[in-house]
MDTraj code that builds the backbone (N, CA, C; nanometers):
import mdtraj as md
import numpy as np

residues = "MET LEU LYS LYS LEU PHE ASN HIS LYS VAL ARG ILE ALA LEU ALA MET LEU PHE VAL VAL ALA LEU VAL LEU ILE ARG ALA TYR GLU ASP SER LEU PHE TYR ASP PRO PHE LEU ASP TYR PHE LYS GLY ASP TYR PHE ASN LEU PRO ILE PRO GLU ILE ASP ASN LEU GLN LEU PHE GLY GLY LEU PHE PHE ARG TYR PHE LEU ASN THR SER LEU SER LEU ALA ILE ILE TYR VAL LEU PHE LYS ASP ILE ASP ALA ILE LYS PHE ALA SER PHE LEU TYR LEU ILE PHE PHE VAL ILE LEU VAL ALA ALA PHE PHE PHE ILE LEU LEU LYS ASN GLY ASP SER ASN LYS MET GLY LEU PHE TYR VAL ARG ARG PHE LEU ILE GLN PRO ILE PHE LEU LEU LEU PHE LEU PRO ALA LEU TYR TYR GLN LYS GLN LYS GLN".split()
xyz = np.array([
    [0.0818, -0.1192, 0.0000],
    [0.0000, 0.0000, 0.0000],
    [0.0863, 0.1258, 0.0000],
    [0.1876, 0.1274, 0.0865],
    [0.2767, 0.2431, 0.0954],
    [0.3548, 0.2611, -0.0344],
    [0.3943, 0.1510, -0.0946],
    [0.4683, 0.1578, -0.2203],
    [0.3809, 0.2152, -0.3315],
    [0.2547, 0.1746, -0.3344],
    [0.1623, 0.2258, -0.4350],
    [0.1408, 0.3758, -0.4171],
    [0.1263, 0.4192, -0.2930],
    [0.1112, 0.5616, -0.2641],
    [0.2366, 0.6383, -0.3050],
    [0.3532, 0.5819, -0.2771],
    [0.4797, 0.6452, -0.3149],
    [0.4920, 0.6575, -0.4664],
    [0.4508, 0.5550, -0.5391],
    [0.4565, 0.5597, -0.6852],
    [0.3699, 0.6720, -0.7405],
    [0.2527, 0.6927, -0.6825],
    [0.1672, 0.8020, -0.7285],
    [0.2286, 0.9375, -0.6962],
    [0.2941, 0.9477, -0.5819],
    [0.3611, 1.0726, -0.5474],
    [0.4726, 1.1028, -0.6463],
    [0.5446, 1.0017, -0.6856],
    [0.6525, 1.0201, -0.7829],
    [0.5947, 1.0610, -0.9176],
    [0.4871, 0.9972, -0.9583],
    [0.4241, 1.0323, -1.0853],
    [0.3729, 1.1757, -1.0840],
    [0.3099, 1.2164, -0.9744],
    [0.2590, 1.3530, -0.9639],
    [0.3735, 1.4530, -0.9614],
    [0.4800, 1.4199, -0.8885],
    [0.5966, 1.5089, -0.8832],
    [0.6604, 1.5236, -1.0209],
    [0.6717, 1.4142, -1.0939],
    [0.7279, 1.4218, -1.2297],
    [0.6388, 1.5045, -1.3216],
    [0.5093, 1.4828, -1.3131],
    [0.4168, 1.5610, -1.3960],
    [0.4286, 1.7093, -1.3621],
    [0.4377, 1.7419, -1.2347],
    [0.4527, 1.8818, -1.1941],
    [0.5860, 1.9394, -1.2431],
    [0.6901, 1.8599, -1.2407],
    [0.8201, 1.9034, -1.2920],
    [0.8107, 1.9372, -1.4405],
    [0.7406, 1.8561, -1.5162],
    [0.7241, 1.8822, -1.6591],
    [0.6364, 2.0057, -1.6832],
    [0.5372, 2.0263, -1.5997],
    [0.4539, 2.1471, -1.6105],
    [0.5380, 2.2716, -1.5814],
    [0.6241, 2.2628, -1.4812],
    [0.7140, 2.3748, -1.4504],
    [0.8060, 2.4021, -1.5695],
    [0.8509, 2.2976, -1.6362],
    [0.9339, 2.3164, -1.7558],
    [0.8559, 2.3887, -1.8654],
    [0.7278, 2.3566, -1.8808],
    [0.6445, 2.4286, -1.9775],
    [0.6311, 2.5760, -1.9397],
    [0.6172, 2.6017, -1.8111],
    [0.6090, 2.7409, -1.7638],
    [0.7395, 2.8143, -1.7898],
    [0.8520, 2.7468, -1.7696],
    [0.9823, 2.8093, -1.7947],
    [1.0019, 2.8415, -1.9428],
    [0.9514, 2.7558, -2.0299],
    [0.9572, 2.7849, -2.1731],
    [0.8813, 2.9135, -2.2014],
    [0.7666, 2.9276, -2.1413],
    [0.6866, 3.0492, -2.1593],
    [0.7572, 3.1713, -2.0989],
    [0.8179, 3.1529, -1.9826],
    [0.8825, 3.2651, -1.9134],
    [1.0044, 3.3171, -1.9894],
    [1.0771, 3.2279, -2.0538],
    [1.1997, 3.2669, -2.1236],
    [1.1853, 3.2644, -2.2753],
    [1.0633, 3.2799, -2.3248],
    [1.0388, 3.2722, -2.4676],
    [1.1126, 3.3790, -2.5465],
    [1.1303, 3.4970, -2.4889],
    [1.1985, 3.6056, -2.5601],
    [1.3427, 3.5711, -2.5922],
    [1.4100, 3.5030, -2.5010],
    [1.5514, 3.4730, -2.5231],
    [1.5736, 3.3374, -2.5893],
    [1.4765, 3.2485, -2.5837],
    [1.4944, 3.1146, -2.6403],
    [1.4598, 3.1046, -2.7886],
    [1.3650, 3.1838, -2.8357],
    [1.3109, 3.1638, -2.9695],
    [1.3110, 3.2933, -3.0499],
    [1.3326, 3.2784, -3.1803],
    [1.3147, 3.3917, -3.2707],
    [1.1669, 3.3987, -3.3039],
    [1.1034, 3.5055, -3.2614],
    [0.9621, 3.5252, -3.2910],
    [0.9305, 3.6741, -3.2816],
    [0.9348, 3.7447, -3.3951],
    [0.9047, 3.8879, -3.3916],
    [0.7596, 3.9171, -3.3564],
    [0.6750, 3.8149, -3.3566],
    [0.5344, 3.8356, -3.3242],
    [0.5089, 3.8410, -3.1735],
    [0.6070, 3.8042, -3.0918],
    [0.5887, 3.8108, -2.9468],
    [0.5568, 3.9533, -2.9031],
    [0.6392, 4.0478, -2.9438],
    [0.6150, 4.1878, -2.9081],
    [0.5029, 4.2485, -2.9923],
    [0.4934, 4.2045, -3.1155],
    [0.3934, 4.2584, -3.2075],
    [0.2513, 4.2382, -3.1535],
    [0.2210, 4.1159, -3.1085],
    [0.0860, 4.0871, -3.0607],
    [0.0608, 4.1377, -2.9192],
    [0.1655, 4.1834, -2.8493],
    [0.1453, 4.2436, -2.7173],
    [0.0982, 4.3887, -2.7290],
    [0.1232, 4.4491, -2.8433],
    [0.0866, 4.5890, -2.8629],
    [-0.0434, 4.6045, -2.9388],
    [-0.0609, 4.7207, -2.9961],
    [-0.1801, 4.7531, -3.0740],
    [-0.1582, 4.7068, -3.2182],
    [-0.1614, 4.5759, -3.2383],
    [-0.1225, 4.5188, -3.3669],
    [-0.2230, 4.5442, -3.4783],
    [-0.3456, 4.5794, -3.4467],
    [-0.4427, 4.6086, -3.5528],
    [-0.4026, 4.7308, -3.6339],
    [-0.3323, 4.8235, -3.5711],
    [-0.2928, 4.9467, -3.6392],
    [-0.1483, 4.9445, -3.6875],
    [-0.0787, 4.8318, -3.6678],
    [0.0614, 4.8212, -3.7090],
    [0.0747, 4.7254, -3.8264],
    [0.1713, 4.7516, -3.9141],
    [0.1961, 4.6544, -4.0216],
    [0.2650, 4.5304, -3.9651],
    [0.2563, 4.4219, -4.0390],
    [0.3246, 4.2981, -4.0005],
    [0.4749, 4.3279, -3.9928],
    [0.5435, 4.2828, -3.8869],
    [0.6870, 4.3128, -3.8762],
    [0.7690, 4.2387, -3.9820],
    [0.8869, 4.2901, -4.0073],
    [0.9801, 4.2220, -4.0979],
    [1.0251, 4.0921, -4.0326],
    [1.0230, 3.9847, -4.1085],
    [1.0600, 3.8550, -4.0529],
    [1.1536, 3.7813, -4.1469],
    [1.2293, 3.6908, -4.0892],
    [1.3092, 3.5946, -4.1642],
    [1.2303, 3.4635, -4.1594],
    [1.1708, 3.4249, -4.2719],
    [1.0806, 3.3094, -4.2740],
    [1.1474, 3.1812, -4.2260],
    [1.2717, 3.1569, -4.2674],
    [1.3407, 3.0348, -4.2275],
    [1.3698, 3.0352, -4.0776],
    [1.4138, 3.1476, -4.0258],
    [1.4419, 3.1582, -3.8834],
    [1.3122, 3.1489, -3.8016],
    [1.2065, 3.2068, -3.8519],
    [1.0770, 3.1982, -3.7840],
    [1.0282, 3.0538, -3.7813],
    [1.0416, 2.9834, -3.8925],
    [1.0033, 2.8421, -3.8968],
    [1.0858, 2.7623, -3.7960],
    [1.2154, 2.7891, -3.7907],
    [1.3018, 2.7191, -3.6953],
    [1.2606, 2.7451, -3.5520],
    [1.2291, 2.8690, -3.5207],
    [1.1852, 2.9020, -3.3859],
    [1.0527, 2.8369, -3.3504],
    [0.9587, 2.8386, -3.4437],
    [0.8291, 2.7739, -3.4201],
    [0.8452, 2.6234, -3.4048],
    [0.9298, 2.5639, -3.4896],
    [0.9533, 2.4197, -3.4823],
    [1.0171, 2.3815, -3.3490],
    [1.1192, 2.4570, -3.3078],
    [1.1891, 2.4266, -3.1827],
    [1.0941, 2.4379, -3.0634],
    [1.0151, 2.5428, -3.0609],
    [0.9214, 2.5617, -2.9499],
    [0.8135, 2.4542, -2.9506],
    [0.7599, 2.4224, -3.0671],
    [0.6585, 2.3175, -3.0776],
    [0.7171, 2.1834, -3.0350],
    [0.8425, 2.1570, -3.0752],
    [0.9089, 2.0324, -3.0378],
    [0.9261, 2.0229, -2.8861],
    [0.9713, 2.1315, -2.8231],
    [0.9875, 2.1304, -2.6774],
    [0.8536, 2.1104, -2.6065],
    [0.7522, 2.1849, -2.6477],
    [0.6200, 2.1709, -2.5871],
    [0.5630, 2.0313, -2.6082],
    [0.5823, 1.9770, -2.7274],
    [0.5328, 1.8430, -2.7579],
    [0.6046, 1.7383, -2.6742],
    [0.7356, 1.7499, -2.6638],
    [0.8128, 1.6524, -2.5852],
    [0.7687, 1.6528, -2.4392],
    [0.7549, 1.7705, -2.3827],
    [0.7110, 1.7792, -2.2433],
    [0.5663, 1.7325, -2.2275],
    [0.4815, 1.7632, -2.3235],
    [0.3424, 1.7190, -2.3182],
    [0.3325, 1.5667, -2.3254],
    [0.4112, 1.5069, -2.4136],
    [0.4114, 1.3612, -2.4235],
    [0.4670, 1.2978, -2.2962],
    [0.5651, 1.3628, -2.2351],
    [0.6191, 1.3125, -2.1086],
    [0.5117, 1.3176, -1.9999],
    [0.4361, 1.4248, -1.9958],
    [0.3264, 1.4358, -1.8979],
    [0.2223, 1.3262, -1.9218],
    [0.1868, 1.3070, -2.0473],
    [0.0887, 1.2032, -2.0802],
    [0.1400, 1.0654, -2.0386],
    [0.2684, 1.0387, -2.0649],
    [0.3233, 0.9085, -2.0289],
    [0.3260, 0.8891, -1.8776],
    [0.3694, 0.9916, -1.8062],
    [0.3775, 0.9813, -1.6603],
    [0.2392, 0.9590, -1.5994],
    [0.1389, 1.0257, -1.6524],
    [0.0055, 1.0146, -1.5951],
    [-0.0677, 0.8865, -1.6343],
    [-0.0464, 0.8377, -1.7581],
    [-0.1250, 0.7254, -1.8062],
    [-0.0460, 0.5968, -1.8264],
    [0.0852, 0.6048, -1.8385],
    [0.1702, 0.4858, -1.8601],
    [0.1173, 0.3989, -1.9742],
    [0.0842, 0.4630, -2.0856],
    [0.0243, 0.3924, -2.1981],
    [0.1005, 0.4287, -2.3259],
    [0.1769, 0.3354, -2.3766],
    [0.2576, 0.3588, -2.4970],
    [0.1693, 0.3834, -2.6185],
    [0.0563, 0.3144, -2.6284],
    [-0.0348, 0.3361, -2.7411],
    [-0.0891, 0.4786, -2.7410],
    [-0.1158, 0.5327, -2.6244],
    [-0.1622, 0.6715, -2.6145],
    [-0.0527, 0.7675, -2.6590],
    [0.0709, 0.7365, -2.6260],
    [0.1853, 0.8200, -2.6676],
    [0.2005, 0.8155, -2.8191],
    [0.1895, 0.6987, -2.8772],
    [0.2003, 0.6852, -3.0229],
    [0.0891, 0.7640, -3.0926],
    [-0.0319, 0.7501, -3.0422],
    [-0.1451, 0.8207, -3.1016],
    [-0.1295, 0.9717, -3.0871],
    [-0.0930, 1.0174, -2.9676],
    [-0.0745, 1.1609, -2.9451],
    [0.0409, 1.2142, -3.0295],
    [0.1482, 1.1368, -3.0437],
    [0.2618, 1.1793, -3.1272],
    [0.2188, 1.1972, -3.2717],
    [0.1402, 1.1033, -3.3206],
    [0.0891, 1.1134, -3.4572],
    [0.0031, 1.2384, -3.4729],
    [-0.0846, 1.2635, -3.3769],
    [-0.1697, 1.3825, -3.3833],
    [-0.0864, 1.5107, -3.3770],
    [0.0128, 1.5135, -3.2889],
    [0.0999, 1.6314, -3.2805],
    [0.1699, 1.6569, -3.4142],
    [0.2159, 1.5525, -3.4790],
    [0.2830, 1.5676, -3.6084],
    [0.1870, 1.6209, -3.7143],
    [0.0698, 1.5627, -3.7227],
    [-0.0301, 1.6062, -3.8206],
    [-0.0706, 1.7511, -3.7951],
    [-0.0961, 1.7839, -3.6686],
    [-0.1346, 1.9214, -3.6348],
    [-0.0233, 2.0207, -3.6661],
    [0.1022, 1.9802, -3.6448],
    [0.2133, 2.0702, -3.6753],
    [0.2171, 2.1024, -3.8243],
    [0.2063, 2.0007, -3.9060],
    [0.2106, 2.0216, -4.0513],
    [0.0959, 2.1125, -4.0952],
    [-0.0236, 2.0845, -4.0479],
    [-0.1401, 2.1651, -4.0860],
    [-0.1267, 2.3083, -4.0362],
    [-0.0866, 2.3251, -3.9110],
    [-0.0784, 2.4597, -3.8532],
    [0.0336, 2.5432, -3.9130],
    [0.1489, 2.4825, -3.9391],
    [0.2590, 2.5582, -4.0010],
    [0.2205, 2.5997, -4.1419],
    [0.1588, 2.5090, -4.2159],
    [0.1146, 2.5439, -4.3507],
    [0.0120, 2.6570, -4.3450],
    [-0.0825, 2.6487, -4.2535],
    [-0.1842, 2.7541, -4.2399],
    [-0.1205, 2.8855, -4.1957],
    [-0.0272, 2.8799, -4.1032],
    [0.0383, 3.0010, -4.0527],
    [0.1112, 3.0739, -4.1648],
    [0.1940, 3.0017, -4.2388],
    [0.2698, 3.0681, -4.3445],
    [0.1817, 3.1069, -4.4626],
    [0.0752, 3.0334, -4.4878],
    [-0.0186, 3.0739, -4.5923],
    [-0.0835, 3.2068, -4.5553],
    [-0.1319, 3.2162, -4.4320],
    [-0.1943, 3.3411, -4.3868],
    [-0.0927, 3.4541, -4.3871],
    [0.0269, 3.4261, -4.3373],
    [0.1310, 3.5281, -4.3274],
    [0.1706, 3.5817, -4.4642],
    [0.1917, 3.4920, -4.5599],
    [0.2429, 3.5331, -4.6909],
    [0.1337, 3.5819, -4.7858],
    [0.0133, 3.5312, -4.7722],
    [-0.0924, 3.5688, -4.8674],
    [-0.1784, 3.6849, -4.8200],
    [-0.2201, 3.6822, -4.6948],
    [-0.3091, 3.7886, -4.6486],
    [-0.2887, 3.8198, -4.5009],
    [-0.1641, 3.8327, -4.4594],
    [-0.1328, 3.8590, -4.3194],
    [-0.1852, 3.9918, -4.2698],
    [-0.1774, 4.0959, -4.3526],
    [-0.2244, 4.2272, -4.3082],
    [-0.3757, 4.2327, -4.2900],
    [-0.4475, 4.1540, -4.3670],
    [-0.5928, 4.1590, -4.3560],
    [-0.6496, 4.0514, -4.2635],
    [-0.5687, 3.9562, -4.2223],
    [-0.6173, 3.8473, -4.1373],
    [-0.5259, 3.8305, -4.0156],
    [-0.5108, 3.9365, -3.9396],
    [-0.4211, 3.9332, -3.8243],
    [-0.4738, 3.8423, -3.7133],
    [-0.6040, 3.8337, -3.6971],
    [-0.6593, 3.7457, -3.5939],
    [-0.6364, 3.5991, -3.6287],
    [-0.6504, 3.5636, -3.7556],
    [-0.6202, 3.4272, -3.7975],
    [-0.4747, 3.3931, -3.7718],
    [-0.3874, 3.4860, -3.8046],
    [-0.2449, 3.4684, -3.7793],
    [-0.2192, 3.4515, -3.6304],
    [-0.2836, 3.5327, -3.5490],
    [-0.2670, 3.5267, -3.4040],
    [-0.3076, 3.3896, -3.3490],
    [-0.4241, 3.3404, -3.3895],
    [-0.4745, 3.2165, -3.3313],
    [-0.4017, 3.0931, -3.3824],
    [-0.3647, 3.0897, -3.5071],
    [-0.2879, 2.9752, -3.5576],
    [-0.1523, 2.9702, -3.4886],
    [-0.0895, 3.0867, -3.4743],
    [0.0389, 3.0939, -3.4045],
    [0.0242, 3.0498, -3.2591],
    [-0.0857, 3.0855, -3.1963],
    [-0.1105, 3.0483, -3.0566],
    [-0.1115, 2.8964, -3.0406],
    [-0.1740, 2.8251, -3.1348],
    [-0.1735, 2.6792, -3.1282],
    [-0.0346, 2.6216, -3.1491],
    [0.0500, 2.6915, -3.2246],
    [0.1856, 2.6427, -3.2470],
    [0.2775, 2.6656, -3.1273],
    [0.2599, 2.7757, -3.0566],
    [0.3576, 2.8093, -2.9530],
    [0.3135, 2.7736, -2.8115],
    [0.1877, 2.7403, -2.7907],
    [0.1391, 2.7064, -2.6569],
    [0.0994, 2.5589, -2.6528],
    [0.1126, 2.4950, -2.5374],
    [0.0756, 2.3520, -2.5263],
    [-0.0751, 2.3311, -2.5110],
    [-0.1516, 2.3898, -2.6008],
    [-0.2974, 2.3818, -2.5943],
    [-0.3465, 2.2388, -2.6181],
    [-0.2772, 2.1658, -2.7036],
    [-0.3213, 2.0291, -2.7328],
    [-0.3143, 1.9405, -2.6091],
    [-0.2211, 1.9690, -2.5191],
    [-0.2148, 1.8932, -2.3940],
    [-0.3448, 1.9087, -2.3158],
    [-0.3977, 2.0299, -2.3148],
    [-0.5242, 2.0542, -2.2442],
    [-0.6410, 1.9806, -2.3088],
    [-0.6296, 1.9521, -2.4360],
    [-0.7331, 1.8757, -2.5058],
    [-0.7134, 1.7250, -2.4906],
    [-0.5863, 1.6822, -2.4941],
    [-0.5574, 1.5383, -2.4917],
    [-0.5762, 1.4772, -2.3532],
    [-0.5428, 1.5489, -2.2468],
    [-0.5535, 1.4903, -2.1128],
    [-0.6955, 1.4452, -2.0792],
    [-0.7971, 1.5300, -2.0958],
    [-0.9324, 1.4808, -2.0660],
    [-0.9775, 1.3699, -2.1614],
    [-0.9376, 1.3797, -2.2867],
    [-0.9769, 1.2770, -2.3839],
    [-0.9147, 1.1419, -2.3483],
    [-0.7878, 1.1424, -2.3119],
    [-0.7209, 1.0173, -2.2754],
    [-0.7742, 0.9635, -2.1432],
    [-0.8056, 1.0519, -2.0507],
    [-0.8637, 1.0087, -1.9244],
    [-0.9998, 0.9422, -1.9488],
    [-1.0796, 1.0045, -2.0318],
    [-1.2105, 0.9474, -2.0657],
    [-1.1941, 0.8117, -2.1333],
    [-1.0998, 0.8038, -2.2256],
    [-1.0734, 0.6773, -2.2951],
    [-1.0290, 0.5699, -2.1968],
    [-0.9454, 0.6073, -2.1031],
    [-0.8966, 0.5123, -2.0015],
    [-1.0122, 0.4637, -1.9143],
    [-1.1054, 0.5523, -1.8812],
    [-1.2199, 0.5152, -1.7987],
    [-1.3164, 0.4225, -1.8731],
    [-1.3254, 0.4389, -2.0042],
    [-1.4141, 0.3559, -2.0850],
    [-1.3617, 0.2129, -2.0960],
    [-1.2296, 0.1962, -2.0844],
    [-1.1714, 0.0612, -2.0990],
    [-1.1857, -0.0090, -1.9711],
])
top = md.Topology()
chain = top.add_chain()
for i, resn in enumerate(residues, 1):
    res = top.add_residue(resn, chain, resSeq=i)
    for name in ("N", "CA", "C"):
        top.add_atom(name, md.element.get_by_symbol(name[0]), res)
traj = md.Trajectory(xyz[None], top)
């Protein structure tokens, strides 16, 4: 009984450690990633033109941040559920969502960024924040309860 309780404490502590790592990514985003939209969307962006960007560097920054968030999210999912099939499924979804979101982001940015700033904002938000973790945790919990 004590061992089982200890195992849950370790799992919760590990999950909290990974959540803290996600918070640290957010806290140090200015120095870790190239993203001219960080300051742009903090201001009055409706009245400002889209900032000058280096598309390749922006893609690299978005990819690196998405990769870090995805890795930590998958670690949280594994620690909480201990299910390799869930990790495989979530990894596949993360990959598919990345391809779709990056394509949508750069399409909006290059074709109609000045006229669709809200679309740019929200697609970018899904790329840089671990929002999918908030969607996957309840879904996986529900799936686990159904089995």
